[in-house]
C-alpha positions in Angstrom: -26.8 47.4 11.7 -26.3 49.5 8.6 -26.7 53.2 9.1 -29.6 54.6 7.2 -30.3 58.2 5.8 -33.9 59.2 6.2 -35.7 61.6 3.8 -38.2 63.1 6.2 -40.3 64.6 3.5 -40.9 61.5 1.4 -40.0 58.7 3.8 -37.3 57.1 1.5 -34.4 55.4 3.2 -31.1 54.0 1.8 -28.1 52.1 3.1 -24.7 53.6 2.7 -23.1 50.2 2.8 -24.9 48.7 -0.2 -22.6 50.2 -2.8 -19.5 49.2 -0.8 -20.8 45.6 -0.5 -21.3 45.5 -4.2 -17.8 46.8 -4.8 -16.3 44.4 -2.2 -18.0 41.5 -4.0 -16.5 42.8 -7.3 -13.1 42.9 -5.7 -13.4 39.3 -4.6 -14.8 38.1 -7.9 -11.9 39.7 -9.7 -9.0 39.0 -7.4 -9.8 35.5 -6.2 -9.5 33.8 -9.7 -6.3 35.8 -10.2 -4.9 34.7 -6.8 -5.9 31.1 -7.5 -4.4 31.2 -10.9 -1.1 32.5 -9.6 -1.2 30.0 -6.7 -1.6 27.2 -9.2 1.3 28.5 -11.2 3.5 29.0 -8.1 2.6 26.0 -6.0 1.5 23.4 -8.4 2.8 24.0 -11.9 6.2 25.3 -10.9 6.6 22.5 -8.3 5.5 20.0 -11.0 7.9 21.4 -13.5 10.7 21.3 -10.9 9.8 17.7 -10.0 9.6 16.6 -13.7 12.9 18.2 -14.6 14.6 16.8 -11.5 13.3 13.3 -12.2 14.3 13.5 -15.9 17.9 14.5 -14.9 18.1 11.7 -12.3 16.9 9.2 -14.8 19.3 10.4 -17.5 22.3 10.1 -15.1 21.2 6.7 -13.8 20.4 5.3 -17.2 23.8 6.5 -18.6 25.6 4.9 -15.7 23.7 1.6 -16.2 24.4 1.8 -20.0 28.1 2.4 -19.3 28.3 -0.6 -17.0 26.4 -2.8 -19.5 29.0 -1.7 -22.1 31.8 -2.7 -19.9 30.2 -6.1 -19.2 29.5 -6.5 -23.0 33.1 -5.7 -23.9 34.4 -8.2 -21.4 32.0 -10.8 -22.7 33.1 -10.2 -26.3 36.8 -10.4 -25.4 36.3 -13.6 -23.4 34.5 -15.1 -26.4 37.4 -14.1 -28.7 39.9 -15.7 -26.4 37.8 -18.9 -26.2 37.8 -19.0 -30.1 41.5 -18.2 -30.4 44.4 -20.6 -30.6 45.1 -19.8 -26.9 41.7 -21.1 -26.1 42.2 -24.3 -28.1 45.5 -24.9 -26.4 43.7 -24.6 -23.1 41.1 -27.0 -24.2 43.7 -29.7 -24.8 45.9 -29.0 -21.8 45.7 -30.9 -18.5 45.6 -29.0 -15.2 49.4 -28.6 -14.9 49.8 -27.4 -18.5 46.8 -25.0 -18.1 48.5 -22.8 -15.5 50.9 -20.9 -17.9 47.9 -20.5 -20.3 45.9 -19.0 -17.4 48.6 -16.5 -16.8 48.6 -15.5 -20.4 44.9 -14.9 -20.3 45.2 -12.9 -17.1 47.7 -10.6 -18.8 45.1 -10.0 -21.5 42.5 -9.0 -18.9 43.8 -6.4 -16.5 40.3 -6.2 -15.1 40.6 -9.7 -13.6 42.3 -10.4 -10.4 42.4 -14.2 -11.2 41.7 -16.5 -14.1 40.9 -20.2 -13.6 40.6 -22.8 -16.4 38.1 -25.5 -15.2 38.6 -28.8 -17.1 35.2 -30.4 -17.1 34.7 -34.1 -16.7 33.2 -36.3 -19.4 29.9 -35.7 -17.9 30.3 -32.0 -18.3 30.5 -31.2 -14.5 32.8 -29.4 -12.2 33.4 -30.0 -8.5 33.2 -27.6 -5.6 36.4 -29.1 -4.2 39.2 -31.5 -4.9 41.7 -29.4 -6.8 43.6 -26.1 -6.8 40.9 -24.8 -9.1 38.1 -25.7 -6.7 34.9 -23.6 -6.9 34.1 -21.4 -4.0 30.3 -22.1 -3.8 27.2 -23.0 -5.7 27.1 -19.6 -7.4 30.4 -20.3 -9.2 29.1 -23.8 -9.9 26.0 -22.3 -11.4 28.2 -20.0 -13.6 30.0 -23.0 -14.9 26.7 -24.8 -15.5 25.2 -21.9 -17.4 28.4 -21.5 -19.5 28.3 -25.2 -20.3 24.6 -24.8 -21.4 25.8 -22.0 -23.8 24.1 -19.1 -21.9 25.7 -15.7 -22.6 28.3 -14.9 -20.0 27.1 -12.4 -17.4 28.9 -11.0 -14.4 27.7 -12.6 -11.1 28.4 -11.2 -7.7 28.4 -13.3 -4.6 29.8 -13.5 -1.1 32.3 -16.1 0.0 34.6 -16.4 3.0 33.5 -12.9 4.1 34.5 -11.4 0.8 32.6 -10.1 -2.3 33.6 -11.6 -5.6 32.4 -10.9 -9.2 33.0 -13.5 -11.9 32.3 -14.3 -15.5 32.5 -17.7 -17.2 33.1 -18.6 -20.8 32.9 -22.1 -22.4 35.8 -23.3 -24.6 35.1 -26.2 -27.0 35.9 -27.4 -30.4 34.3 -29.5 -33.0 37.6 -31.2 -33.4 37.5 -32.4 -29.8 33.8 -32.9 -29.1 34.4 -34.8 -25.9 36.4 -32.0 -24.2 35.1 -28.9 -22.6 36.8 -26.2 -20.6 35.3 -23.1 -18.8 37.4 -20.0 -18.3 36.3 -18.4 -15.0 37.6 -14.8 -14.6 37.2 -13.0 -11.3 37.1 -9.2 -11.3 39.3 -6.9 -9.4 36.6 -5.1 -7.4 38.8 -2.0 -7.1 37.9 -1.3 -10.8 34.2 -0.9 -10.1 34.4 2.5 -8.5 36.2 3.8 -11.7 33.3 2.4 -13.8 30.8 4.3 -11.6 32.6 7.6 -11.5 30.1 10.5 -12.1 31.0 13.5 -14.2 30.4 15.5 -11.0 30.5 13.5 -7.7 28.6 16.3 -6.0 25.5 15.3 -8.1 24.6 12.4 -5.8 25.3 8.8 -4.8 25.6 5.8 -7.0 25.3 2.3 -5.5 25.7 -1.0 -7.4 23.9 -4.0 -5.9 23.4 -7.6 -6.9 19.7 -7.6 -7.6 18.6 -11.1 -6.6 20.4 -11.3 -3.2 18.3 -10.7 -0.1 18.3 -6.9 0.6 21.0 -6.6 -2.2 24.7 -7.0 -1.9 26.3 -3.5 -2.0 29.2 -3.8 -4.4 30.3 -0.2 -4.2 29.0 3.2 -3.4 30.3 6.4 -5.1 29.5 9.9 -4.1 27.1 11.0 -1.4 23.4 12.1 -1.2 21.2 14.0 1.2 17.9 13.1 2.7 16.1 15.3 0.3 17.2 13.1 -2.6 15.4 10.0 -1.3 12.1 10.9 -3.1 14.0 11.0 -6.4 16.0 7.8 -5.9 15.8 5.5 -9.0 16.9 2.0 -9.6 18.0 0.7 -13.0 18.7 -2.9 -13.9 22.0 -3.0 -15.8 21.2 -4.8 -19.1 22.5 -8.4 -19.5 23.8 -8.5 -15.9 22.3 -9.4 -12.5 23.3 -5.9 -11.2 21.1 -3.1 -10.2 22.3 0.5 -10.2 20.7 2.9 -7.6 21.2 6.6 -7.9 20.1 9.1 -5.3 20.6 12.8 -6.2 22.1 15.4 -3.9 20.4 18.5 -2.7 22.9 20.5 -4.9 21.6 18.7 -8.0 18.0 19.2 -7.1 18.6 22.8 -6.4 19.7 23.3 -10.0 16.1 22.7 -11.2 14.4 24.8 -8.6 12.0 27.3 -10.3 12.3 30.9 -9.0 9.0 32.5 -8.2 10.2 36.1 -8.1 9.1 37.1 -11.7 5.7 35.5 -11.1 5.3 37.4 -7.8 6.3 40.7 -9.5 3.7 40.1 -12.2 1.1 39.3 -9.6 1.9 42.4 -7.6 1.6 44.6 -10.7 -1.8 43.0 -11.7 -3.2 43.4 -8.1 -2.0 47.0 -7.9 -3.7 47.7 -11.3 -6.9 46.0 -10.1 -6.9 47.9 -6.8 -6.4 51.2 -8.6 -9.2 50.5 -11.0 -11.6 49.5 -8.3 -10.7 52.6 -6.2 -11.4 54.8 -9.2 -14.8 53.1 -9.5 -15.5 53.6 -5.8 -14.6 57.3 -6.0 -16.5 58.0 -9.3 -19.8 56.0 -9.1 -21.3 57.8 -6.1 -20.6 61.2 -7.6 -22.1 60.1 -11.0 -25.2 58.8 -9.2 -25.7 61.9 -7.2 -25.2 64.1 -10.3 -27.8 62.1 -12.3 -30.4 62.0 -9.5 -30.1 65.8 -9.2 -30.6 66.1 -13.0 -33.7 63.9 -12.9 -35.2 65.9 -10.1 -34.5 69.2 -11.8 -35.6 68.2 -15.2 -38.7 66.2 -14.2 -41.1 69.1 -14.7 -39.4 70.6 -17.7 -39.9 69.9 -21.4 -36.2 70.0 -22.5 -33.8 67.1 -22.8 -32.1 65.9 -19.6 -28.6 64.5 -20.1 -27.6 61.7 -17.7 -24.2 59.9 -17.2 -25.8 56.5 -16.4 -28.2 55.0 -18.9 -29.8 52.8 -16.3 -31.4 55.8 -14.7 -33.1 57.0 -17.9 -36.3 54.9 -17.3 -36.6 56.5 -13.9 -36.4 60.0 -15.3 -39.0 59.2 -18.1 -41.4 57.6 -15.5 -41.3 60.7 -13.3 -42.1 62.9 -16.3 -45.0 60.7 -17.3 -46.5 60.8 -13.8 -46.2 64.6 -13.6 -47.9 65.0 -17.0 -50.8 62.7 -15.9 -51.4 64.5 -12.6 -50.5 68.1 -13.5 -52.5 70.5 -11.3 -53.0 67.9 -8.6 -52.9 69.5 -5.1 -50.2 68.6 -2.7 -50.8 66.3 0.2 -52.1 68.1 3.3 -49.6 68.4 6.0 -51.7 66.5 8.5 -51.8 63.4 6.2 -48.1 62.9 6.7 -46.5 64.6 9.6 -42.8 65.4 9.3 -40.7 64.6 12.2 -38.8 67.4 13.9 -39.4 71.1 13.4 -41.9 72.4 10.9 -40.8 71.8 7.4 -40.6 74.7 5.0 -43.2 74.9 2.3 -42.1 73.3 -0.9 -41.5 75.3 -4.0 -43.6 74.6 -7.0 -40.7 72.7 -8.6 -40.7 70.2 -5.7 -44.5 69.7 -5.4 -44.3 66.6 -7.6 -42.5 64.8 -4.8 -45.7 65.0 -2.6 -47.9 63.1 -5.0 -49.7 60.2 -3.4 -47.9 57.7 -5.6 -44.7 58.6 -3.7 -46.1 58.2 -0.2 -44.3 55.9 2.1 -45.5 52.2 2.1 -45.0 50.3 5.4 -42.1 47.8 5.0 -43.7 45.4 7.5 -47.3 44.4 7.6 -48.9 45.9 10.7 -51.6 43.2 11.2 -50.4 39.7 12.2 -50.6 37.0 9.5 -53.3 34.5 10.2 -52.0 31.1 11.2 -53.5 28.6 8.8 -51.9 25.6 10.3 -54.0 22.8 11.8 -54.2 23.4 15.6 -54.9 19.8 16.3 -51.4 18.3 15.7 -52.4 15.2 17.5 -54.6 14.2 14.6 -51.7 14.3 12.1 -49.3 11.5 11.3 -45.9 13.1 12.1 -43.9 9.9 12.3 -40.5 10.4 10.7 -37.7 8.0 10.0 -34.8 8.8 12.4 -31.7 10.5 10.9 -28.8 8.0 10.8 -25.5 9.2 12.1 -23.1 7.1 10.0 -20.0 8.2 11.9 -21.4 6.6 15.0 -21.8 3.2 13.3 -18.5 3.3 11.3 -15.6 3.7 13.8 -12.3 4.1 12.1 -10.6 1.5 14.2 -12.5 -1.4 12.7 -11.1 -0.7 9.2 -7.8 -2.4 9.5 -4.8 -2.6 7.1 -6.5 -5.2 4.9 -9.7 -6.3 6.5 -12.6 -5.2 8.7 -12.3 -6.4 12.3 -13.9 -5.6 15.7 -15.9 -6.7 18.6 -18.9 -8.6 17.1 -21.5 -7.0 19.4 -20.2 -3.6 20.2 -18.6 -2.7 16.8 -20.2 -5.0 14.2 -23.9 -4.5 14.8 -26.5 -4.9 12.1 -26.5 -1.3 11.1 -22.7 -1.2 10.8 -22.7 -4.4 8.7 -25.5 -3.1 6.5 -23.7 0.2 5.8 -20.5 -1.8 5.0 -22.4 -4.2 2.8 -24.2 -1.4 0.8 -20.9 0.4 0.3 -19.2 -2.8 -0.8 -22.1 -3.6 -3.2 -21.8 -0.1 -4.6 -18.0 -0.4 -5.1 -18.5 -3.9 -6.7 -21.0 -2.4 -9.1 -18.5 0.3 -10.1 -16.0 -2.4 -10.8 -18.4 -4.4 -13.0 -18.9 -7.2 -10.5 -22.5 -8.3 -10.5 -22.1 -11.3 -8.1 -20.4 -11.8 -4.8 -19.8 -15.0 -2.9 -20.4 -15.0 0.9 -19.0 -17.5 3.4 -18.8 -17.5 7.2 -16.8 -19.3 9.9 -18.4 -21.1 12.9 -18.5 -18.2 15.3 -21.7 -17.6 17.2 -22.0 -14.1 15.8 -21.3 -15.1 12.1 -24.9 -16.1 11.2 -26.3 -12.7 12.2 -23.6 -10.8 10.5 -23.9 -12.9 7.3 -27.7 -12.3 7.2 -27.3 -8.5 7.5 -24.5 -8.5 4.9 -26.4 -10.5 2.3 -29.5 -8.2 2.7 -27.3 -5.2 2.2 -25.6 -6.6 -0.9 -28.9 -7.7 -2.4 -30.3 -4.1 -1.9 -27.6 -2.8 -4.2 -28.6 -5.1 -7.0 -25.7 -7.5 -6.5 -26.4 -11.2 -6.7 -25.1 -13.3 -3.8 -23.9 -16.9 -3.7 -24.1 -18.3 -0.2 -21.5 -21.1 0.3 -22.4 -21.6 4.0 -20.0 -22.3 6.9 -16.5 -22.8 5.5 -12.9 -22.0 6.2 -11.5 -18.9 4.5 -9.5 -20.9 1.8 -12.8 -22.3 0.5 -14.0 -18.7 -0.1 -10.8 -17.9 -1.9 -11.1 -21.2 -3.9 -14.7 -20.4 -4.8 -13.7 -17.0 -6.3 -11.3 -18.9 -8.5 -13.7 -21.7 -9.7 -17.2 -20.2 -9.6 -18.5 -17.6 -12.0 -17.5 -14.6 -10.0 -14.1 -13.3 -8.8 -15.4 -11.4 -5.7 -16.5 -12.4 -2.3 -16.7 -11.8 1.4 -15.6 -14.1 4.2 -17.2 -13.4 7.6 -14.5 -14.4 10.1 -12.7 -13.3 13.2 -9.7 -15.3 11.9 -7.3 -16.0 14.8 -8.9 -13.5 17.2 -10.9 -14.4 20.3 -14.5 -15.7 20.1 -15.9 -12.2 20.9 -14.4 -10.8 17.7 -15.5 -11.0 14.1 -14.8 -9.3 10.8 -14.9 -9.3 7.0 -12.1 -10.4 4.6 -12.9 -9.1 1.2 -11.8 -10.3 -2.3 -12.6 -7.9 -5.2 -11.8 -9.2 -8.7 -9.5 -11.8 -7.1 -7.4 -9.1 -5.6 -6.8 -9.2 -1.8 -8.1 -6.4 0.4 -5.8 -3.5 1.1 -5.9 -0.3 3.1 -7.1 1.6 0.0 -10.2 -0.6 -0.4 -10.9 -0.5 3.3 -10.8 3.3 3.4 -12.9 3.5 0.2 -15.6 1.3 1.8 -15.7 3.5 4.8 -15.9 6.7 2.8 -18.6 5.3 0.6 -20.6 4.2 3.7 -20.2 7.6 5.3 -21.3 9.3 2.0 -24.5 7.2 1.8 -24.7 7.4 -2.0 -25.5 3.7 -2.6 -26.6 1.8 -5.6 -30.2 0.6 -5.5 -31.6 -2.7 -6.9 -32.8 -6.2 -6.2 -30.3 -9.0 -6.4 -31.0 -12.7 -6.2 -29.7 -15.2 -3.6 -28.4 -18.7 -4.5 -26.4 -21.4 -2.8 -23.3 -23.4 -3.8 -20.9 -25.9 -2.3 -17.3 -25.6 -3.4 -16.1 -28.3 -1.1 -16.3 -31.4 -3.4 -14.3 -29.7 -6.1 -11.8 -28.4 -3.6 -11.2 -31.9 -2.1 -11.0 -33.5 -5.5 -8.4 -31.0 -6.8 -6.2 -31.5 -3.8 -6.5 -35.3 -3.7 -5.6 -35.5 -7.4 -2.6 -33.2 -6.9 -1.0 -34.7 -3.7 0.8 -38.1 -3.6 1.7 -39.8 -0.4 3.8 -43.0 -1.2 3.9 -43.9 2.5 0.8 -43.3 4.7 1.5 -41.0 7.7 0.1 -40.9 11.2 -1.2 -37.3 11.6 -2.8 -35.5 14.6 -5.2 -32.8 13.3 -6.0 -29.9 15.8 -8.8 -27.8 14.3 -9.2 -25.8 17.6 -13.0 -26.1 17.2 -12.7 -23.8 14.2 -13.9 -23.8 10.6 -11.6 -26.7 9.5 -13.1 -29.1 12.1 -14.8 -31.3 9.6 -12.8 -30.6 6.4 -9.2 -31.0 7.5 -9.6 -34.6 9.0 -11.5 -35.6 5.9 -8.8 -34.3 3.6 -6.0 -36.2 5.4 -8.1 -39.4 5.6 -8.8 -39.3 1.9 -5.1 -39.1 1.2 -4.7 -42.4 3.1 -3.4 -41.0 6.4 -4.1 -42.4 9.9 -5.9 -39.4 11.4 -6.3 -38.6 15.1 -8.6 -35.7 15.7 -8.1 -33.1 18.4 -10.7 -30.4 19.0 -12.4 -31.2 15.7 -16.0 -30.3 16.8 -17.0 -26.9 15.5 -17.8 -24.6 18.3 -17.6 -20.8 17.8 -16.9 -20.2 21.5 -13.5 -22.0 21.1 -13.7 -23.8 24.5 -10.4 -25.7 24.3 -7.8 -23.3 23.0 -7.3 -19.9 21.5 -7.7 -19.9 17.7 -4.4 -18.1 17.3 -1.9 -20.8 16.2 1.0 -18.3 16.0 1.2 -18.3 19.8 3.3 -21.4 20.7 1.5 -21.9 24.1 -1.7 -22.7 22.2 0.0 -25.8 20.6 0.9 -27.6 23.9 -2.0 -30.0 23.7 -1.2 -30.8 20.1 2.5 -31.5 21.0 1.4 -33.8 23.8 -1.1 -35.7 21.5 1.6 -36.2 18.9 4.0 -37.7 21.4 1.4 -39.8 23.0 0.2 -41.3 19.7 3.7 -41.6 18.2 2.5 -39.7 15.2 4.7 -38.5 12.3 3.5 -34.9 12.7 0.8 -32.7 14.1 -0.9 -29.9 12.3 -3.0 -27.1 13.8 -5.2 -24.5 12.2 -6.4 -21.1 13.3 -10.1 -20.1 13.5 -10.7 -19.8 9.7 -8.1 -22.2 8.4 -5.8 -19.9 6.4 -2.9 -20.4 8.8 -1.1 -23.6 9.7 1.2 -24.6 12.6 3.3 -27.8 12.6 4.6 -30.0 15.4 7.3 -32.7 14.8 7.0 -36.3 16.1 9.0 -35.4 19.2 6.7 -32.5 19.9 8.9 -29.7 18.7 7.2 -26.7 17.2 8.3 -26.0 13.6 8.3 -22.2 13.2 7.0 -21.0 9.9 10.4 -19.8 8.5 11.8 -23.3 9.2 8.7 -24.8 7.5 9.4 -22.5 4.5 12.9 -23.9 4.3 11.5 -27.4 3.7 9.1 -26.0 1.1 12.0 -24.1 -0.6 14.1 -27.3 -0.9 11.1 -28.9 -2.6 9.7 -26.1 -4.8 12.9 -24.3 -5.9 14.6 -27.5 -6.8 12.0 -28.0 -9.5 11.8 -24.3 -10.4 15.3 -22.8 -10.3 15.3 -19.0 -10.5 11.9 -18.6 -9.1 11.1 -15.8 -6.6 10.2 -16.8 -3.0 8.4 -14.2 -0.9 8.7 -14.0 2.9 8.0 -11.3 5.5 10.2 -9.2 7.7 9.7 -11.5 10.7 11.4 -14.5 9.0 14.9 -15.8 9.7 17.8 -14.6 7.5 18.7 -18.2 7.1 15.6 -18.6 4.9 16.9 -16.0 2.4 20.4 -17.6 2.3 18.8 -21.0 1.7 16.7 -19.7 -1.1 19.9 -18.4 -2.8 21.8 -21.6 -2.2 19.0 -23.5 -4.0 19.0 -21.1 -7.0 16.0 -19.0 -6.0 15.6 -15.3 -5.5 14.5 -14.1 -2.0 11.9 -11.3 -1.9 11.2 -9.5 1.4 7.7 -8.3 2.0 5.7 -6.4 4.6 3.9 -8.6 7.1 0.2 -9.3 6.3 -1.5 -11.8 4.1 -2.8 -9.2 1.8 0.7 -7.6 1.3 2.1 -11.1 0.8 -0.4 -11.9 -1.9 0.2 -8.6 -3.7 3.9 -9.3 -3.7 3.3 -12.8 -5.0 1.3 -11.4 -7.9 3.8 -8.7 -8.5 6.8 -11.1 -8.7 5.0 -14.2 -10.1 6.5 -16.0 -7.2 5.7 -19.7 -6.8 6.1 -19.8 -3.0 5.5 -17.4 -0.2 5.3 -17.5 3.6 4.4 -15.2 6.5 5.8 -16.0 9.9 2.4 -16.1 11.5 1.5 -19.2 9.5 0.1 -18.0 6.1 1.6 -20.1 3.3 1.1 -19.3 -0.4 1.7 -21.8 -3.1 1.7 -20.6 -6.7 3.1 -24.0 -7.9 0.3 -26.5 -8.4 -2.1 -24.3 -6.5 -3.9 -21.0 -6.8 -1.6 -18.6 -5.0 -3.8 -17.8 -2.0 -3.0 -18.7 1.7 -4.4 -22.1 2.6 -3.4 -23.8 5.8 -4.9 -27.1 4.8 -3.2 -27.3 1.4 0.1 -26.2 3.0 -0.3 -29.0 5.6 -0.8 -31.8 3.0 2.1 -30.4 0.9 4.3 -30.9 4.0 2.9 -34.4 4.4 3.9 -35.1 0.7 7.4 -34.0 1.4 7.7 -36.1 4.5 6.2 -39.2 2.8 8.8 -39.0 0.0 11.7 -38.8 2.5 13.5 -41.5 4.4 13.9 -39.2 7.3 11.6 -38.1 10.1 10.4 -34.5 10.4 12.8 -34.1 13.4 15.7 -35.2 11.3 14.7 -32.8 8.5 14.5 -30.0 11.0 17.9 -30.8 12.5 19.5 -30.6 9.0 18.3 -27.0 8.5 20.5 -24.0 9.3 20.4 -23.3 13.0 20.4 -20.0 15.0 19.4 -18.6 18.3 16.1 -16.8 17.9 12.9 -15.8 19.7 9.3 -16.6 18.9 7.1 -13.6 17.9 6.9 -11.3 21.0 3.7 -9.3 21.6 4.0 -5.9 23.3 0.4 -4.7 24.2 -0.1 -1.0 23.4 -3.3 1.1 22.7 -4.5 0.5 19.1 -4.5 4.3 18.4 -0.8 4.7 19.6 1.0 1.7 17.9 1.9 3.3 14.6 3.1 6.5 16.3 5.2 4.6 18.7 6.9 2.7 15.9 7.5 6.0 14.0 9.1 7.5 17.2 11.3 4.4 17.5 12.4 4.7 13.8 13.1 8.4 14.1 15.3 7.9 17.2 17.0 4.7 16.1 20.7 4.6 16.5 22.4 1.4 15.5 25.8 2.3 14.1 26.8 -1.3 13.5 23.6 -2.3 11.8 21.7 -1.7 8.6 18.2 -0.2 9.2 15.3 -1.4 7.1 11.9 0.4 7.5 9.9 -1.6 5.0 7.6 -2.7 7.8 8.4 -1.2 11.2 12.1 -1.1 12.3 14.3 -4.0 11.3 18.0 -3.7 11.9 20.4 -6.3 10.3 23.8 -6.9 11.8 26.6 -9.2 10.6 25.6 -11.8 13.1 21.9 -11.3 13.7 18.9 -9.0 13.4 16.0 -7.5 15.4 12.5 -6.2 14.5 9.8 -4.1 16.1 6.7 -3.3 14.1 3.0 -2.4 14.6 0.6 -5.3 14.4 -1.9 -5.0 11.6 -4.6 -7.0 13.4 -4.3 -6.3 17.1 -3.6 -3.6 19.7 0.1 -4.5 20.0 3.6 -4.2 18.7 5.3 -7.4 17.6 9.0 -8.1 17.9 11.4 -10.9 16.9 15.1 -11.4 17.2 17.7 -13.7 15.8 21.5 -14.1 16.2 24.3 -16.6 15.6 24.7 -17.3 19.3 22.5 -16.9 22.4 24.9 -14.4 23.9 24.7 -12.2 20.8 20.9 -12.6 20.8 20.7 -11.1 24.3 23.0 -8.2 23.3 20.8 -7.3 20.3 17.7 -7.5 22.4 19.3 -5.3 25.1 20.2 -2.7 22.5 16.6 -2.6 21.3 15.3 -2.6 24.9 17.3 0.5 25.8 16.1 2.4 22.7 12.5 1.4 23.2 12.5 2.5 26.8 13.5 6.0 25.6 10.3 6.1 23.5 7.9 4.8 26.1 8.3 2.9 29.4 5.4 0.6 28.3 7.6 -0.8 25.5 9.3 -3.7 27.4 11.0 -6.8 26.1 11.4 -10.0 28.1 14.8 -10.7 29.6 
């Protein structure tokens, strides 16, 4: 409590602390902006300047290196063209293989950069063989170089791996109008020892330069020059070397970064001087103002009864002095208050002098600060007669648990975590976000789960309340929702589905402007729902059926020359009616297994990625002597395949069949696959002329990567297949199944025979390691931080994947369940066990609960 000074004569009190509080506020008002300004300069602006200068320097170094390499490649290209146009090239064109050898040696002497030169005499058909002569080509890459040279494409260096070695070659066509029927290609192979000289930095201490072959899976490291520190990773840049298939990666060292560090010492000195000046000025005010006030008050009191002028220091006190003079003039001669009217505490006060009598005027008597009599309570005593019903306050946090907002969808227990209030909040938040993105209409579909009708009803009501129109497409598989967003008048929609999870689960898959859901959208929905600032309006509800158009488009696209016998296992999910109808309309002999929609999934789990759930399908295929069997998960966006003998075709093997089909028609296309897929898949893509692209696991991440790379094919190990060729680019288990049927129908081999022809390896299925949902990402981070694989190459794109010369292993956090997932592959079963043992040991250090099967 503030100490007060009491004037016993007049009953006037004052707080000593008032002035100091005012001065303290003044200090804060002045110093806080100064401190904030300097904090901005020191912490943000200087850091931003340092960051921009560092990035600019890194980009200059990397771009100069890339330009220099491009110049080297360009010079070689020009010299090869000059040789091809010279008399030496014309002699080579007319020579046979024996006569070509001395000419090759002459060319080799002209190109000290090459370790070998081969003259490939093309046949009349303009082709060269991979084998059959001393000038045989090493692999399809060199064959492709010859093919591109023959087509007249500019010669570019191409890097590849053969027989355990890395080669870099360039090809140049030699031809003459005088001999139109003859063609020769000069194939020069670099001496790779030259590449480090091309990459030499002005100062090797500046960082590390690595040259890679851009379209080989994970890159083929040609050479690394210099070294970098961990701090340089955030500034690492990658430049494509113009007119080559090379990429140059530059990571700066800490020494280079330190050159651009902004010193804060001058700034701190200036701040210190300013603060000292402010402190001195405020201290001066603190010391001067009380003295000036006391002096002016004394002047007012002394001069109140006088006629002369009273000189004050503070103009704000002039009205007080004038008022006192006026009062004394009006009441001159008025007697002082009797002593008994206002007793003075303590000993008897001395009689006032005539000069002080004005202070005893009744106008200056003390007025009580608090009313003595109680204030009458005017409220109605009979509260029972009043309507006091209030709407309960909603605790949004309670209804929006963070764990239901997954990496790219919303998912949880239908009854405990997706009640009507939760769904309503999510729907109103989504409707608000859709409005902010200019989307007036959303499509809503649902799978056959018992909880889906309730959730759909709550969701539609919430969307309508935000002014969004809703198109209800009924009970459909998820691909039908995706298809509707491509063919109806809106690009946004929500699918109510628990996907591959048990019957007690449910969730929402969201498409906004034809973009798949991602973690950013999920968090934005939750934040908007927690904030409660929703759009208000009245939308309209309509219905539509996209199924006829969906079936018609697929049937017009797929051709099956030979009808197939197919077992369709819908697992009582959303594809129960549509999938058998689709195969039947394509002319197949269809046998149905669990094709009665039942949201309780009484016959098998809806998760088709677990091989034990495909046992009944394998038995039915064998029993009916079918060509193949296909199974779908609960909402139909995943597919699993069984061969005629009952063998399960894993998704990366299935992707290999699609690669042979799609890439053969579209050479050079990108093919996206996730970190759980076999390395054989990436090698097969390269062999067929495609470009492998590694992605995080998750259908939303896969779709983002498909859009980013304009890929025509993508596949996730869990069974999501994406076709950008002849289809719309979203994951659709039914379309993927009929594309496989088309491939098989156009072959003279069974699916088992096609599977046997694929590259083989020892591998595991996907292994689930149950862990608490809240701990899974932290456990993977600990595993990454402690990883020690001296013989392997660590990849942390999605969890921990380690690639060895003869295999790989992966442990990552599941995006959709409370588990870690793992998978392993090696060239032999013995090596597979060794890789798993290495992972098992390191996982045990992190947590005893992280166990792998023996």
